[in-house]
C-alpha distance (Angstrom), angle and dihedral (degrees) to the residues before:
residue distance angle dihedral
M1 . . .
S2 3.80 . .
Q3 3.78 122.5 .
L4 3.80 89.3 -111.7
E5 3.79 91.5 53.3
S6 3.80 90.6 50.0
G7 3.80 89.7 56.7
E8 3.81 103.1 -113.2
H9 3.79 94.6 132.2
V10 3.82 123.2 155.9
L11 3.81 128.9 -164.5
L12 3.82 110.4 -150.8
T13 3.81 120.3 -172.7
G14 3.80 125.6 -154.4
A15 3.79 90.7 19.2
N16 3.81 96.7 174.2
G17 3.80 94.1 59.6
F18 3.80 130.1 111.4
V19 3.81 95.2 -102.8
A20 3.81 97.3 28.2
S21 3.81 93.1 57.5
H22 3.79 89.6 59.1
I23 3.81 90.4 45.9
L24 3.79 89.9 50.8
A25 3.80 91.1 51.1
I26 3.81 92.0 52.9
L27 3.80 93.3 45.2
L28 3.80 91.3 54.2
E29 3.79 91.9 42.7
R30 3.81 90.1 54.2
G31 3.77 92.9 48.7
Y32 3.79 103.0 -107.4
A33 3.78 121.2 150.4
V34 3.80 107.3 -122.8
T35 3.77 135.8 -155.0
A36 3.80 108.6 -171.8
T37 3.78 130.4 -167.0
V38 3.79 123.5 -145.0
R39 3.80 131.3 168.5
S40 3.81 96.9 -117.1
Q41 3.78 142.8 11.4
Q42 3.79 88.5 -112.0
K43 3.80 90.4 62.0
A44 3.79 90.3 51.6
D45 3.79 90.2 49.3
D46 3.80 90.3 49.5
I47 3.80 91.3 55.1
I48 3.79 92.3 53.7
K49 3.79 91.4 43.2
T50 3.80 88.8 55.0
H51 3.81 94.8 41.9
S52 3.78 105.9 30.3
S53 3.81 94.7 175.1
W54 3.82 89.2 63.1
K55 3.79 90.2 67.1
G56 3.80 110.2 123.6
R57 3.81 93.1 9.7
I58 3.82 98.4 87.1
N59 3.79 129.7 61.2
F60 3.81 105.1 -145.9
V61 3.80 122.0 -155.6
I62 3.81 123.7 -172.5
V63 3.81 115.7 -131.3
S64 3.78 105.2 170.5
D65 3.80 100.7 171.7
F66 3.80 125.4 32.2
T67 3.80 91.2 -172.4
S68 3.81 94.2 61.7
Q69 3.80 121.5 98.8
G70 3.81 112.6 -77.3
P71 3.82 96.7 -20.3
F72 3.82 92.7 172.9
N73 3.81 99.5 43.1
A74 3.79 94.9 91.7
I75 3.81 91.4 55.3
F76 3.79 91.1 61.0
E77 3.80 97.0 36.4
N78 3.82 93.5 53.7
L79 3.80 94.6 42.1
K80 3.80 117.8 124.4
V81 3.80 96.0 -173.9
P82 3.81 115.8 35.6
F83 3.77 123.4 -122.9
T84 3.77 121.1 -102.8
Y85 3.80 95.2 -170.5
I86 3.80 141.0 11.7
I87 3.81 126.5 -151.7
H88 3.80 112.5 -168.7
T89 3.82 114.2 -164.0
A90 3.80 102.5 144.6
S91 3.80 111.5 116.2
P92 3.82 132.2 133.7
L93 3.80 116.2 -96.5
N94 3.78 106.1 176.9
F95 3.78 121.1 121.7
N96 3.82 93.7 -170.9
V97 3.80 96.9 81.2
K98 3.79 130.6 126.8
N99 3.80 100.0 -155.3
I100 3.80 111.5 47.1
Q101 3.79 94.3 -174.5
K102 3.81 97.2 47.4
E103 3.79 100.1 34.5
M104 3.81 102.8 35.7
I105 3.78 115.6 15.9
E106 3.80 103.0 36.7
P107 3.84 97.1 47.2
A108 3.81 91.1 49.3
V109 3.80 95.9 47.2
M110 3.80 97.3 38.3
G111 3.79 93.0 44.1
T112 3.80 89.5 56.5
T113 3.80 97.9 42.7
Q114 3.81 94.3 42.5
I115 3.79 94.4 54.6
L116 3.81 91.1 44.4
E117 3.80 89.4 51.8
S118 3.80 92.4 49.1
A119 3.80 91.6 46.9
H120 3.80 91.2 49.8
R121 3.81 95.3 47.4
H122 3.79 100.7 37.0
G123 3.82 107.9 15.1
G124 3.79 96.5 89.4
T125 3.77 128.6 -153.2
S126 3.81 95.1 -58.5
L127 3.81 92.9 73.9
K128 3.79 108.4 101.1
R129 3.78 108.7 170.1
F130 3.79 143.7 11.8
V131 3.83 114.4 -154.1
L132 3.80 116.1 -163.6
L133 3.80 125.3 -161.1
G134 3.78 102.0 -135.1
S135 3.78 129.3 164.5
A136 3.77 141.3 -121.3
V137 3.81 86.8 -116.8
S138 3.80 86.4 74.9
V139 3.80 87.9 61.6
L140 3.80 107.4 38.0
N141 3.80 124.2 70.4
S142 3.81 111.6 -107.1
F143 3.80 90.5 -152.9
E144 3.79 97.3 51.8
D145 3.78 120.3 93.0
M146 3.80 101.9 -112.8
S147 3.79 89.7 -165.4
R148 3.80 90.2 67.8
E149 3.76 120.3 78.2
G150 3.78 113.0 -114.8
R151 3.77 140.9 143.8
P152 3.81 109.0 -34.4
Y153 3.78 115.1 -107.7
T154 3.81 118.9 -114.0
E155 3.79 137.9 -174.0
E156 3.81 88.4 -88.1
D157 3.82 94.9 65.2
W158 3.81 125.0 97.4
N159 3.79 130.3 -168.6
P160 3.84 108.6 -112.5
V161 3.82 93.7 -154.9
T162 3.82 116.1 128.6
A163 3.79 135.9 -154.4
T164 3.80 90.2 -117.8
Q165 3.79 91.3 58.1
A166 3.80 92.9 49.5
I167 3.80 94.3 45.9
E168 3.81 95.2 45.2
R169 3.79 90.6 51.8
Q170 3.82 93.0 39.6
D171 3.80 85.3 -134.3
T172 3.80 111.0 156.2
V173 3.81 92.7 -170.7
L174 3.79 88.3 58.7
G175 3.79 87.0 43.7
Y176 3.79 90.9 57.5
N177 3.81 90.4 47.9
V178 3.80 89.3 52.4
S179 3.81 92.3 47.6
K180 3.81 93.3 54.5
T181 3.80 94.4 41.1
E182 3.79 95.5 48.5
A183 3.81 92.8 43.3
E184 3.80 92.1 54.1
D185 3.79 92.6 42.7
A186 3.81 89.9 51.2
A187 3.80 90.1 51.7
W188 3.80 93.8 54.0
K189 3.81 91.6 45.3
F190 3.81 90.1 50.7
M191 3.80 90.9 52.7
K192 3.79 92.2 49.8
T193 3.80 94.8 46.4
N194 3.80 99.6 42.5
N195 3.82 103.3 29.8
P196 3.84 94.8 -151.7
V197 3.81 123.5 -164.4
F198 3.80 90.9 -107.0
D199 3.79 127.6 66.1
L200 3.81 131.0 -134.0
A201 3.80 133.5 -121.6
V202 3.81 122.1 -177.9
I203 3.81 122.5 -159.5
N204 3.82 112.4 -155.3
P205 3.82 110.7 -169.1
D206 3.78 125.7 -178.7
I207 3.81 120.8 -134.5
I208 3.82 108.0 -23.3
T209 3.80 121.2 -139.0
G210 3.78 134.6 164.2
P211 3.80 141.9 88.6
M212 3.79 122.2 -26.1
I213 3.79 121.2 -131.2
H214 3.80 97.5 164.1
P215 3.83 121.2 105.3
I216 3.80 111.5 -74.8
S217 3.80 117.6 -152.2
G218 3.80 99.9 173.0
P219 3.80 145.9 -32.3
G220 3.80 89.5 -64.6
S221 3.80 89.6 60.9
I222 3.78 92.5 74.8
N223 3.76 102.8 109.3
E224 3.79 117.1 -106.0
T225 3.79 97.2 -114.0
N226 3.80 97.0 48.7
H227 3.78 90.1 49.3
F228 3.77 97.1 46.7
A229 3.80 96.4 42.6
I230 3.81 100.5 36.8
A231 3.81 120.8 0.4
S232 3.81 93.6 50.5
F233 3.81 88.8 70.9
I234 3.81 90.1 54.9
D235 3.79 103.5 41.1
G236 3.81 95.6 50.7
T237 3.80 97.0 -104.2
N238 3.81 89.4 117.5
P239 3.83 107.6 29.2
K240 3.81 93.0 168.1
V241 3.78 128.5 47.4
E242 3.80 91.1 -154.9
D243 3.82 91.7 61.7
V244 3.80 94.4 56.5
R245 3.78 125.4 91.5
F246 3.78 114.8 179.1
P247 3.81 116.0 -143.7
F248 3.81 84.2 -143.5
Y249 3.78 135.7 39.7
H250 3.79 102.6 -168.9
F251 3.80 131.1 68.4
V252 3.79 144.4 -179.1
D253 3.80 129.3 -156.0
V254 3.80 117.5 -110.8
R255 3.81 91.5 -125.5
D256 3.80 90.4 58.6
V257 3.80 89.7 48.8
A258 3.80 91.1 52.7
R259 3.79 93.4 45.1
S260 3.80 91.9 49.9
H261 3.82 91.1 55.2
V262 3.79 94.7 50.3
D263 3.81 92.9 42.7
A264 3.81 88.9 50.9
L265 3.80 91.2 61.6
T266 3.79 92.1 73.1
N267 3.81 103.0 18.6
P268 3.83 106.0 111.6
A269 3.80 90.7 -157.4
A270 3.83 93.1 59.2
G271 3.80 97.7 66.1
G272 3.80 113.2 109.9
K273 3.80 92.6 5.3
R274 3.79 138.0 126.0
I275 3.79 104.0 -143.5
L276 3.79 120.8 -159.3
L277 3.79 115.5 -147.3
I278 3.80 113.2 -163.0
S279 3.80 122.7 145.8
G280 3.79 102.2 -176.0
L281 3.78 149.6 -72.6
I282 3.80 123.8 -24.7
T283 3.80 125.0 -177.1
P284 3.81 133.7 163.4
Q285 3.80 90.6 -108.2
L286 3.79 93.8 50.5
V287 3.80 90.1 50.9
V288 3.81 96.1 50.8
N289 3.81 91.2 43.6
I290 3.80 89.6 57.0
I291 3.81 94.9 45.2
R292 3.79 92.8 48.4
K293 3.80 91.4 47.2
H294 3.79 97.1 50.8
F295 3.82 100.8 31.2
P296 3.82 108.7 45.8
A297 3.80 90.8 170.7
L298 3.81 89.7 64.5
R299 3.79 97.1 50.6
D300 3.79 94.3 99.2
K301 3.81 88.8 55.3
V302 3.79 101.3 40.7
P303 3.83 116.3 72.9
E304 3.79 115.3 -115.5
G305 3.79 98.3 -148.1
K306 3.79 114.1 172.2
P307 3.81 104.6 -39.8
D308 3.79 94.4 -165.6
Q309 3.81 94.8 49.6
V310 3.79 104.4 75.2
L311 3.81 96.6 174.7
P312 3.81 123.8 48.6
D313 3.79 117.6 -112.9
G314 3.77 111.6 -72.6
V315 3.80 95.3 8.9
H316 3.80 118.6 130.2
P317 3.80 102.9 155.4
T318 3.76 124.4 -142.8
G319 3.77 110.8 -107.3
W320 3.78 137.9 -142.2
D321 3.78 129.2 -116.4
M322 3.79 99.5 -137.1
R323 3.80 101.0 171.2
V324 3.81 97.4 106.6
S325 3.81 95.3 42.2
L326 3.80 93.4 46.2
D327 3.78 89.7 53.2
V328 3.81 90.9 52.0
L329 3.81 93.4 45.3
S330 3.81 92.5 47.9
K331 3.80 91.9 54.6
G332 3.79 88.7 60.0
T333 3.81 95.0 57.8
N334 3.78 129.5 85.1
E335 3.79 89.8 -131.7
G336 3.79 94.4 51.3
Q337 3.80 91.8 -126.1
W338 3.80 128.0 85.8
K339 3.80 114.3 -136.9
Y340 3.80 124.6 -168.8
I341 3.80 129.4 -144.5
D342 3.80 106.6 -114.4
L343 3.80 127.4 -123.3
E344 3.80 95.2 -105.6
K345 3.79 93.3 57.9
S346 3.80 93.1 41.4
V347 3.81 94.6 51.5
T348 3.80 93.4 41.0
D349 3.79 93.3 50.3
A350 3.80 92.8 44.0
T351 3.80 91.1 50.3
S352 3.78 91.1 47.9
A353 3.80 87.8 49.6
D354 3.82 103.6 156.6
Q355 3.81 91.5 1.8
H356 3.78 96.3 -110.0
L357 3.80 97.1 110.9
T358 3.76 103.0 92.6
S359 3.78 94.9 65.0
Q360 3.80 92.6 60.0
D361 3.80 103.9 80.5
Q362 3.75 102.7 18.8
F363 3.78 142.0 45.8
Q364 3.74 115.9 -109.8
T365 3.78 110.6 -131.5
Y366 3.74 111.2 -148.5
S367 3.75 109.6 -169.3
A368 3.76 129.0 151.1
S369 3.78 123.9 -143.5
H370 3.78 114.4 -128.5
R371 3.80 94.7 -153.3
S372 3.82 103.9 142.1
L373 3.80 90.8 -39.2
P374 3.80 123.0 132.4
K375 3.79 117.8 -99.7
C376 3.79 95.0 -142.9
H377 3.82 98.2 117.6
L378 3.79 102.7 -2.5
K379 3.75 103.0 118.9
H380 3.78 116.8 147.3
H381 3.78 116.1 -66.0
Q382 3.76 110.1 -122.2
I383 3.78 115.9 -121.4
I384 3.77 111.1 -148.7
K385 3.77 130.7 -170.9
M386 3.78 103.6 -135.4
D387 3.78 122.2 -166.3
S388 3.79 129.1 -158.9
K389 3.80 90.5 -81.5
V390 3.78 92.8 71.0
A391 3.79 107.4 126.5
R392 3.77 119.6 -143.7
L393 3.76 131.9 -169.2
P394 3.81 104.4 -161.5
L395 3.79 111.2 -141.3
F396 3.79 100.5 170.4
G397 3.79 130.1 1.6
G398 3.78 129.4 16.5
P399 3.82 109.6 49.3
R400 3.82 88.7 -3.7
A401 3.78 99.3 68.5
W402 3.79 121.2 -139.3
H403 3.81 115.6 -108.9
S404 3.80 122.6 -177.0
S405 3.81 88.0 -149.3
D406 3.83 88.7 69.1
W407 3.81 91.0 66.5
T408 3.78 138.4 63.2
S409 3.79 133.6 -178.6
T410 3.78 127.4 -106.3
D411 3.79 106.3 -178.6
D412 3.79 136.0 162.0
R413 3.79 89.0 -95.3
V414 3.82 85.5 91.0
R415 3.82 85.1 67.4
G416 3.78 96.5 41.6
G417 3.80 97.2 -87.3
S418 3.80 129.4 131.2
S419 3.81 104.2 -134.2
H420 3.78 119.8 121.4
S421 3.81 137.2 -172.8
H422 3.80 140.4 -169.6
M423 3.80 137.8 -167.1
S424 3.81 105.9 -146.7
C425 3.79 115.7 -167.4
S426 3.79 144.9 111.9
P427 3.83 135.3 -158.8
A428 3.80 89.3 -90.7
S429 3.81 93.4 49.7
L430 3.77 118.0 114.0
F431 3.79 89.2 -153.2
A432 3.78 141.1 9.8
R433 3.79 119.5 -120.4
F434 3.81 116.2 -140.6
H435 3.78 103.4 -164.8
G436 3.77 144.4 145.4
N437 3.79 141.5 109.7
L438 3.79 127.9 -62.5
D439 3.80 111.3 -149.8
I440 3.79 116.9 -167.0
T441 3.79 99.4 168.4
T442 3.79 98.7 76.3
L443 3.81 94.7 54.8
G444 3.79 96.2 38.0
G445 3.81 101.2 -104.4
A446 3.79 98.2 -27.5
G447 3.78 127.8 96.2
F448 3.77 144.5 133.5
A449 3.79 140.8 -168.4
S450 3.79 122.9 -167.0
Q451 3.79 145.7 167.0
R452 3.80 119.9 -146.4
T453 3.78 134.1 -176.6
K454 3.79 118.1 -95.4
G455 3.79 129.0 -137.3
E456 3.78 126.4 78.9
D457 3.80 91.1 -145.1
R458 3.81 93.9 52.3
S459 3.79 114.6 115.1
W460 3.80 137.4 161.8
D461 3.79 126.2 -158.4
L462 3.81 102.6 -147.0
S463 3.79 96.9 160.3
G464 3.81 93.4 112.3
Y465 3.80 93.8 58.1
D466 3.79 135.5 79.0
G467 3.77 99.7 -136.5
L468 3.78 146.8 -53.1
E469 3.77 128.1 -61.5
L470 3.80 119.0 -152.5
H471 3.78 117.5 -164.5
I472 3.79 108.5 -158.3
A473 3.80 118.1 -166.0
R474 3.79 96.6 -171.1
G475 3.76 140.4 -22.5
D476 3.77 142.8 -174.8
D477 3.81 100.8 -114.2
K478 3.80 92.2 -98.2
L479 3.77 132.7 125.2
Y480 3.81 118.7 -103.6
T481 3.79 134.5 -177.1
I482 3.78 129.8 -139.5
T483 3.80 114.6 -159.8
L484 3.81 133.6 -164.7
K485 3.80 127.4 -162.8
D486 3.79 129.1 -171.8
E487 3.79 96.7 -163.5
T488 3.78 134.5 49.0
A489 3.76 110.2 -121.9
P490 3.81 117.0 -127.7
K491 3.77 117.3 -117.4
R492 3.78 124.0 -111.3
S493 3.79 124.1 -133.9
D494 3.82 90.5 -92.4
G495 3.82 91.3 55.7
R496 3.81 95.8 -106.2
Q497 3.79 119.5 127.5
E498 3.77 119.9 -109.6
S499 3.79 116.3 -114.6
T500 3.79 116.1 -97.2
L501 3.77 137.3 175.2
S502 3.81 111.9 -72.0
W503 3.80 134.7 -172.4
E504 3.81 113.3 -139.2
Y505 3.79 138.7 -170.8
D506 3.81 125.4 -175.3
F507 3.79 121.0 -148.5
H508 3.77 136.2 179.5
A509 3.83 116.3 -120.1
D510 3.78 98.4 -149.2
G511 3.80 101.0 142.6
E512 3.80 142.4 -53.8
K513 3.79 111.8 -20.6
R514 3.78 146.4 123.4
I515 3.78 118.0 -114.9
F516 3.80 120.7 -158.3
I517 3.81 112.3 -158.1
K518 3.79 118.6 -169.4
W519 3.79 115.8 -143.6
A520 3.80 89.5 -116.6
D521 3.81 89.8 60.0
F522 3.80 92.2 63.6
K523 3.81 105.8 95.5
P524 3.81 120.1 -145.5
T525 3.81 111.9 -122.9
Y526 3.77 138.2 173.1
R527 3.79 117.1 -155.7
G528 3.79 88.8 -16.0
K529 3.82 96.3 -51.3
E530 3.79 119.8 114.4
Q531 3.81 114.5 -114.9
V532 3.79 109.3 -146.9
D533 3.81 98.3 -169.6
A534 3.80 98.1 37.0
R535 3.78 122.9 137.8
P536 3.83 117.8 -100.1
L537 3.78 121.9 -91.9
D538 3.81 111.9 -91.2
L539 3.80 99.7 -124.1
T540 3.79 92.6 -175.7
G541 3.79 90.7 69.6
V542 3.80 115.6 27.6
K543 3.80 104.4 172.4
Q544 3.77 105.5 -179.8
I545 3.80 141.3 25.7
S546 3.77 123.2 -169.3
F547 3.79 141.3 175.7
M548 3.78 119.2 -145.0
M549 3.78 139.1 -169.0
R550 3.79 112.8 -164.0
S551 3.77 137.1 168.3
F552 3.82 98.6 -117.6
F553 3.80 86.9 -141.1
G554 3.77 96.9 -43.8
I555 3.81 104.5 -43.2
Q556 3.82 95.7 114.5
E557 3.79 134.2 30.7
G558 3.79 143.8 143.5
D559 3.78 131.6 55.8
F560 3.80 117.5 -3.2
S561 3.79 134.6 -174.9
L562 3.80 131.2 -177.0
D563 3.82 123.9 177.7
I564 3.81 111.0 -152.5
V565 3.79 117.8 -166.4
S566 3.78 98.0 -175.0
V567 3.78 148.0 -20.1
A568 3.79 117.0 -148.0
A569 3.77 140.0 164.1
V570 3.80 108.5 -125.7
R571 3.75 137.5 -162.5
Y572 3.77 114.7 -164.3
K573 3.76 143.4 171.2
Y574 3.76 130.3 -160.8
Y575 3.77 118.7 -102.1
R576 3.79 114.1 -145.3
D577 3.77 133.4 -175.0
D578 3.79 85.3 -159.5
P579 3.83 113.8 46.1
E580 3.81 89.5 -155.2
E581 3.80 93.2 56.9
E582 3.79 114.6 120.1
E583 3.79 120.1 -117.8
E584 3.79 90.0 -128.3
E585 3.80 89.0 73.2
Y586 3.77 87.5 74.6
V587 3.80 97.0 57.3
L588 3.78 101.2 90.5
V589 3.79 105.2 168.2
D590 3.76 118.8 75.9
E591 3.76 126.7 -133.6
K592 3.81 91.0 -99.7
L593 3.77 91.1 62.2
G594 3.75 90.3 -111.3
P595 3.78 127.7 161.9
V596 3.77 124.2 -67.7
A597 3.77 108.3 -76.8
E598 3.78 96.6 -146.5
T599 3.77 141.5 -18.6
P600 3.81 114.1 -107.4
K601 3.76 123.1 -147.3
S602 3.76 111.9 -74.9
R603 3.73 118.9 -113.5
G604 3.77 118.8 -107.8
W605 3.75 119.9 -98.8
L606 3.81 92.7 -115.4
G607 3.76 114.0 146.2
W608 3.80 101.0 15.5
I609 3.76 92.2 150.8
G610 3.79 92.3 49.1
E611 3.77 95.2 52.5
C612 3.79 92.2 39.3
C613 3.76 86.9 61.8
G614 3.80 95.1 42.9
L615 3.79 93.9 -110.3
I616 3.78 99.0 129.4
């Protein structure tokens, strides 16, 4: 019986948003059936383009205007299987508006009340809970100086700001505060007046940071909070730490926000509650300290400030009394204790974004150690100086989220061996972990463990690119193989795939690095033996990609682990200060796999935002 047939059906609004994308990932991971609203068909298409394994698992509904009459009625009226839960995240977050009332306040309030009305009238008795994404701005006082220590805020506090005050001042920040406050207030008033069969839980997070997995259409798609709190110190918006004053001094990671919403669906303690979601302190100095620590290549772009002075002069931020909310959150976990993601991980993961940052200000040196490793494919790795015009086609990782459902194992157990492998990842993962155990005893010195892509109809046209780029986060100093196939092998009667021609490349996992592999460096093999006169790889229809750990005739065995940030097809061109300079100047590793001969000039940081979002 499917999850939909069993009745666990969730309606999620604003599904393409920063927070909602993470919520959607968790819902699918936990087996819920999901109907998701977006404002246009294009936004639905973008979600599936970003997360291809979600195709066919989400029922998309277009709701283009929350302020229209009964925009959600049709969803309920045409429903075949009733909803069990609703998560409402859709709300305008755009500070560049001209009409605060029409463009900020009304859509937020009407969007909330309209969906509550539709749920009450048409949702039926199966609907158990409505979870609303609120905000800490509904709790704090917009007119209090948050930099001054005062009475800690609690779930009982409400922001006294009004629409009149925001409109008279033409202050869109105040306008946003009003929109969230009035929307939440309207929700509680609706519940009291109408007494529906379902209950209400409101999650009120402070400033939200962390990695983005939602569709990115351009530099402007970076969500407001990530840009203001983090990216602004990298892109030159905030060149000095001393000049920055945050309007907030507490944060929460987006993954915790998403988890809290999904946990709240079934947490008995969450019903009828306002839940505060605050992980800890965030300041400009803390943010730049973390970026400079974890991204050395960005240090000349990120201001240093005063590393030992975490808080600006005169700042002693008002705190939060989290005891009640932590108790509620903890009751929704399997462990019985809620644990937050800390600031260091949140900022680091947000800065990494789609894991293309580290190539911006430095050259990636791809060398392979020849310590007792076979020389079969280990020619020198080419070091290339890539400028901002490098074109990438993300295949896995970055803007193309990792999904464990895209992969399946092909290990030596099909030949009677005992090796095993796994590809551990999720849409929110910043990398995929290829790991397992290579056993060489059972097969007398031989053995292999591999993960390959699934889907007989999967195909990539890579003919317009120069090769593949692997971004490795960390390895175990072992030798791995990446394999391409341009045909799907037929299955034998025992379910195993027939052997077909493969194109292989071996690489050494000796730490964080990017490896560029030209198509010509992939060697054609058949059952592990190189085929000298084989036909070329058909780049117009690559059908399968796999990662393999093998014994290389007994020289490696045991547990293995490889963290892969991304796999992308790349097209590059050399960037030269001197147009007459020869390309050979950029090949810096000799044929003997020796050390780097020299360090070339680092590439400028131009286009960080674009590559962060997987746009170039």
